[in-house]
C-alpha positions in Angstrom: 110.3 45.1 185.6 112.3 47.5 183.5 110.5 46.3 180.3 107.1 47.1 181.9 108.4 50.5 182.9 109.3 51.2 179.3 105.9 50.1 178.1 104.2 52.3 180.8 106.4 55.3 179.7 105.4 54.9 176.1 101.7 54.6 176.8 101.7 57.4 179.3 103.4 59.9 177.0 101.1 59.0 174.2 97.9 59.2 176.1 98.7 62.5 177.9 99.9 64.0 174.6 96.5 62.9 173.0 94.7 64.8 175.8 96.3 68.1 174.9 97.1 67.5 171.2 95.1 70.5 170.3 97.8 72.7 171.9 100.3 71.7 169.2 103.1 70.7 171.5 105.5 68.7 169.3 109.0 70.0 169.9 111.6 68.1 172.0 113.4 69.8 174.8 116.2 69.2 177.2 114.9 68.0 180.6 115.8 70.2 183.6 115.3 69.1 187.2 115.1 70.9 190.5 114.0 70.1 194.0 111.9 72.1 196.4 110.5 71.6 199.9 106.8 72.0 200.5 105.2 72.3 203.9 102.3 69.9 204.8 100.2 70.8 207.8 98.3 67.5 207.6 101.5 65.4 207.6 103.2 67.7 210.1 106.3 67.5 208.0 107.8 68.8 204.8 107.3 67.2 201.4 110.3 66.6 199.2 109.3 67.5 195.7 111.2 66.9 192.5 110.3 69.0 189.4 111.2 68.2 185.8 110.7 70.9 183.1 111.7 72.0 179.6 115.1 73.6 180.0 117.5 75.8 178.1 121.3 75.2 178.1 123.1 75.1 181.4 122.9 73.2 184.7 124.8 70.0 185.8 124.2 66.6 184.2 122.7 64.1 186.7 121.1 60.7 186.5 117.9 60.1 188.5 115.9 57.0 189.2 118.3 54.2 188.6 117.4 51.1 190.7 116.5 47.4 190.4 113.1 48.3 189.0 113.7 51.1 186.5 116.4 52.5 184.3 117.7 55.9 185.3 117.3 58.9 183.0 119.5 61.9 182.6 118.5 65.5 183.3 120.2 68.9 183.9 120.2 69.9 187.5 119.1 73.5 188.1 119.2 74.4 184.3 117.3 77.6 183.4 113.7 77.3 182.2 113.1 77.7 178.5 110.7 80.6 177.8 107.0 79.8 177.5 104.1 78.2 179.3 103.7 74.4 179.5 101.2 71.9 180.8 101.8 70.7 184.3 101.6 67.0 185.2 101.4 66.3 189.0 103.0 62.8 189.5 102.2 60.4 192.3 104.6 57.4 192.8 103.7 54.0 194.1 104.6 52.4 197.5 107.5 50.0 198.2 111.2 50.1 197.7 111.0 52.2 194.5 108.3 54.5 196.0 109.9 57.9 195.8 109.6 60.8 193.4 113.0 60.3 191.8 112.0 56.7 191.0 109.5 58.1 188.6 112.2 59.7 186.5 111.6 57.1 183.7 108.3 58.8 182.9 109.0 62.4 184.2 112.1 62.9 182.0 110.4 62.1 178.6 107.4 64.2 179.6 109.7 67.2 180.2 111.4 66.5 176.9 108.0 66.6 175.2 107.0 69.9 176.7 105.6 69.2 180.1 106.4 70.4 183.6 106.3 67.5 186.0 106.1 67.9 189.8 106.3 64.8 192.1 106.2 64.8 195.9 107.6 61.9 197.9 104.7 60.7 200.0 105.9 60.4 203.6 105.9 56.9 205.1 105.4 55.3 201.6 108.9 55.2 200.5 112.0 52.9 200.4 113.5 51.6 203.6 111.4 54.2 205.6 108.1 52.8 204.4 105.4 52.0 206.9 102.4 49.9 206.3 100.3 52.0 208.6 101.2 55.2 206.9 101.0 53.7 203.4 97.4 52.6 203.9 96.3 56.1 204.9 95.5 56.5 201.2 93.4 59.6 201.8 96.5 61.7 202.7 98.2 61.2 199.4 95.9 63.5 197.3 96.6 66.3 199.8 100.3 65.9 199.1 99.6 66.5 195.4 97.4 69.5 196.1 100.0 71.0 198.5 102.6 70.6 195.8 100.3 72.4 193.3 99.8 75.2 195.8 103.6 75.6 196.1 104.0 75.6 192.3 101.4 78.3 191.9 103.0 80.4 194.6 106.5 80.1 193.3 107.7 83.0 191.0 110.2 80.5 189.4 107.6 78.0 188.4 104.2 79.8 188.3 104.9 81.9 185.2 105.7 78.8 183.2 102.6 76.8 184.1 99.6 76.8 181.7 96.9 77.0 184.5 94.2 75.5 182.2 96.3 72.5 181.4 97.0 70.8 184.7 96.7 67.0 185.1 97.6 64.2 187.4 99.4 60.9 186.7 99.9 58.1 189.1 101.5 54.6 189.1 100.1 51.7 191.2 99.1 53.3 194.6 99.7 56.6 192.8 97.0 55.6 190.4 94.6 55.4 193.4 95.8 59.0 194.2 95.1 60.2 190.7 91.6 58.8 190.7 90.9 60.4 194.1 92.0 63.8 192.8 89.7 63.3 189.8 86.7 62.8 192.1 86.6 59.1 193.1 85.9 58.9 196.9 87.3 56.2 199.1 84.7 54.0 200.8 86.0 53.5 204.4 84.3 50.1 204.9 85.8 48.8 201.6 89.2 49.9 202.7 88.7 48.3 206.1 87.9 44.9 204.6 90.4 45.1 201.8 92.9 42.7 203.4 90.3 40.3 204.9 91.3 37.8 202.2 94.1 37.5 199.7 91.8 37.7 196.7 92.4 41.4 195.9 96.1 42.2 196.5 98.1 39.3 198.2 101.5 41.0 198.2 100.3 44.3 199.7 98.0 42.6 202.2 100.8 40.1 203.3 102.9 43.2 204.1 100.1 44.9 206.0 99.4 41.8 208.1 103.1 41.1 208.8 103.4 44.7 210.0 100.6 44.2 212.5 98.3 46.7 210.8 94.5 46.1 211.3 92.7 48.1 208.7 89.4 47.7 210.6 90.9 49.4 213.7 92.6 52.2 211.7 91.2 55.6 212.3 89.4 56.3 209.1 87.4 59.3 210.2 88.4 61.4 207.2 89.0 58.5 204.8 85.8 59.1 202.9 86.4 62.8 202.3 86.2 64.5 198.9 89.8 64.9 197.6 88.8 66.4 194.3 91.1 69.2 193.1 89.2 71.4 190.6 92.4 72.7 189.2 93.1 69.2 187.8 91.7 69.0 184.2 92.8 65.4 183.3 94.0 62.2 185.0 95.8 59.0 184.2 96.1 56.0 186.5 98.6 53.3 185.6 97.8 49.9 187.2 95.9 51.7 190.0 96.0 49.8 193.3 93.9 49.5 195.4 91.3 50.3 192.7 88.3 48.6 194.3 87.8 50.6 197.4 86.1 53.6 195.9 82.4 54.4 196.4 80.6 53.3 193.2 78.3 56.3 193.6 81.2 58.7 193.2 82.5 57.4 189.9 79.7 58.7 187.6 80.3 62.2 189.1 83.8 62.5 187.7 83.7 65.2 185.1 87.2 65.3 183.7 88.9 62.9 181.2 90.4 59.9 182.9 92.7 57.3 181.3 93.3 53.9 183.1 96.3 52.0 181.8 96.8 48.3 182.8 100.2 46.7 181.9 100.5 43.2 180.6 98.2 41.0 178.6 94.4 41.2 179.2 94.4 37.6 180.5 96.9 38.4 183.3 95.2 41.6 184.5 93.2 41.0 187.8 89.5 41.7 187.5 89.7 44.1 190.4 91.7 46.6 188.4 
């Protein structure tokens, strides 16, 4: 698992750097980290958001993201921002035991060290021991968490002046990859979502959990599942092993107008056809 994380980190930093290479960002920085709370009307709760950024000296040394899946990475808690404007990467984590914003430190820290601001909300109901299959499968709520986070960043005097508003992107891992594609313009197809776990052909581990939790995707209220979650402020997207990736309306995919990178980990022979 940790080996795969290292590969994903290397590929992600390289690909995002390629997308904005014309900006000439090459220096290495110290990674600072801060937390903020963002209100979510749709979730009827607050989002816990972790933000990594290029920092100047100061702050308290902390280690974030160490768990059975990923190596932790160091950062300086509440260190001052270094002067300048930087691209912003909005980061969406996956579901499961490692599904929380801090667990994405393995990619967020090197991005901050390479001149990016990274903001990652923890998606409610999708995370650690508090995860819920019913809430996790409400995939259409995740993009709004990202957009709410961006709203808060833009409204914050601390962060807003350091964000290059024309260089905002989204990066997601696993279920976060589904979120990234949604923000880029892919629309969920409610009927494809409803039938996703009718068999074990697409995602046996996820669907076993859904069924064991007593969740019926056909009966779930999907009234707003097919809505357009495109955020026009997002200028590029990357999805690492997006899942589920085969529940999008095919008609919506050609309408995506921003650069999108899809990264699948492992050898080609081992990657399921559905992703």
